[in-house]
C-alpha positions in Angstrom: -8.8 -12.1 10.0 -6.1 -14.1 8.8 -8.6 -17.4 8.9 -11.1 -15.2 6.6 -8.4 -14.4 4.4 -7.6 -18.4 4.2 -11.5 -18.9 3.6 -11.4 -16.7 0.6 -8.1 -18.2 -1.3 -9.5 -21.9 -1.0 -10.1 -22.8 -4.0 -7.9 -20.0 -5.9 -5.9 -21.9 -8.3 -2.2 -20.3 -9.0 -3.2 -19.5 -12.4 -6.0 -17.3 -10.7 -4.2 -15.3 -8.7 -3.4 -12.5 -11.0 -6.8 -12.6 -13.5 -8.5 -9.1 -13.3 -12.2 -10.3 -13.8 -13.4 -6.7 -14.3 -11.7 -3.3 -14.8 -10.6 -2.0 -11.5 -10.9 -5.2 -9.6 -7.9 -5.7 -7.0 -6.5 -9.2 -7.3 -5.8 -11.8 -5.0 -2.1 -11.0 -5.8 -2.6 -7.4 -5.1 -4.6 -7.9 -2.3 -2.5 -10.1 0.1 0.4 -8.3 -1.2 -1.0 -4.7 0.3 -2.4 -6.3 3.0 1.2 -7.8 4.2 2.9 -4.5 3.2 0.7 -2.6 5.2 0.9 -4.9 8.2 4.9 -4.5 7.6 4.7 -0.8 7.6 2.6 -0.8 11.1 5.4 -3.2 12.7 7.8 -0.3 11.4 5.9 2.1 13.0 6.4 0.0 16.4 10.2 0.1 15.8 10.3 -3.3 14.3 12.7 -3.8 11.3 10.7 -4.4 7.6 11.1 -8.3 6.6 9.9 -8.1 3.0 11.2 -7.7 -0.4 11.9 -3.7 -1.3 10.0 -4.3 -4.4 6.9 -4.9 -2.7 6.3 -1.3 -1.6 5.8 -0.1 -5.7 4.1 -3.5 -6.4 1.5 -3.1 -3.5 1.8 0.2 -1.6 -1.1 2.7 -1.1 -0.7 4.2 -4.6 0.2 1.1 -6.6 -1.9 -0.2 -9.4 -2.9 -3.8 -9.8 -0.3 -5.6 -11.6 -0.6 -6.2 -15.1 -1.7 -9.6 -16.3 1.3 -11.7 -15.9 3.5 -13.0 -13.1 6.6 -12.0 -14.1 8.6 -9.9 -11.2 5.4 -10.9 -9.0 5.9 -12.9 -5.7 4.4 -16.5 -6.1 1.0 -17.2 -4.5 2.9 -19.2 -1.8 5.5 -16.6 -0.9 2.2 -14.2 -0.6 0.4 -16.5 1.6 3.5 -17.3 3.7 4.2 -13.4 3.9 0.6 -12.6 4.8 0.6 -15.4 7.6 4.2 -14.6 9.0 3.5 -10.6 8.8 -0.2 -11.3 10.5 1.5 -13.3 13.7 4.0 -10.8 14.2 1.4 -8.1 14.0 -0.6 -10.0 16.4 2.3 -10.4 18.8 3.8 -7.3 18.7 1.1 -4.6 18.5 -0.3 -5.2 22.1 3.4 -4.6 23.6 3.1 -1.3 21.6 3.1 1.9 24.3 0.3 4.6 24.8 3.1 6.6 24.0 3.9 5.2 20.6 0.0 5.0 19.9 0.0 8.7 20.7 2.5 9.9 18.1 1.1 11.6 15.4 0.1 9.8 12.2 2.9 9.4 10.1 0.6 9.2 6.7 -0.4 13.0 6.3 -3.3 12.4 3.9 -5.0 10.3 6.6 -4.0 12.4 9.5 -7.1 14.7 9.4 -9.7 11.6 9.7 -6.8 9.7 12.0 -4.7 11.7 13.7 -2.6 9.5 16.0 -0.7 6.6 15.2 -3.2 4.5 17.3 -6.1 5.4 15.3 -4.0 4.4 12.4 -3.2 1.4 13.4 -7.2 0.6 14.8 -8.0 1.5 11.0 -5.0 -0.7 9.6 -6.4 -3.8 11.8 -10.1 -3.6 11.4 -11.8 -1.4 8.7 -8.4 -1.3 6.1 -8.1 -4.9 6.6 -11.6 -5.7 6.0 -12.2 -3.5 3.0 -9.6 -5.7 1.2 -11.2 -8.9 2.1 -14.3 -7.9 0.8 -12.6 -6.8 -2.4 -11.4 -10.4 -2.6 -14.8 -11.6 -1.8 -16.0 -9.4 -4.8 -13.3 -10.8 -6.7 -14.6 -14.7 -5.9 -17.8 -13.8 -7.2 -17.0 -12.5 -10.4 -14.7 -15.2 -10.9 -17.8 -17.4 -10.6 -16.9 -19.2 -7.2 -19.0 -20.0 -4.3 -19.2 -17.4 -1.4 -16.4 -17.9 1.5 -18.8 -18.8 4.1 -21.9 -20.2 3.3 
């Protein structure tokens, strides 16, 4: 999915990363920050240390809101791209090494446990459905900004 994310971000200027073209739209800053934070969460469940600034949790966590217009206090597009790529690489390397016992543990996110009862269920969702959902939002954001589709 990292390659698709890159295609979606191609042509997006640094100034556009925080533009919300319509109410409720998730911006590139929020989408990439959120996906990075989610990947870090998954790594943490496997015993890895979190490698991101603590403020990212409040900026991009599951109950966060799209940051208001402006960039003060937000990571730059370069920081976001680098963190996403590094987290994606670590997830690709580390998740296949997790044991069946780890994947069999209860889902630590209680509100999602009825639908995704185990950590394995949650990991599968994070790596497929969750990532696809938010990259779809980024694709819709591109179109609302008047940009062409990422894949033609």
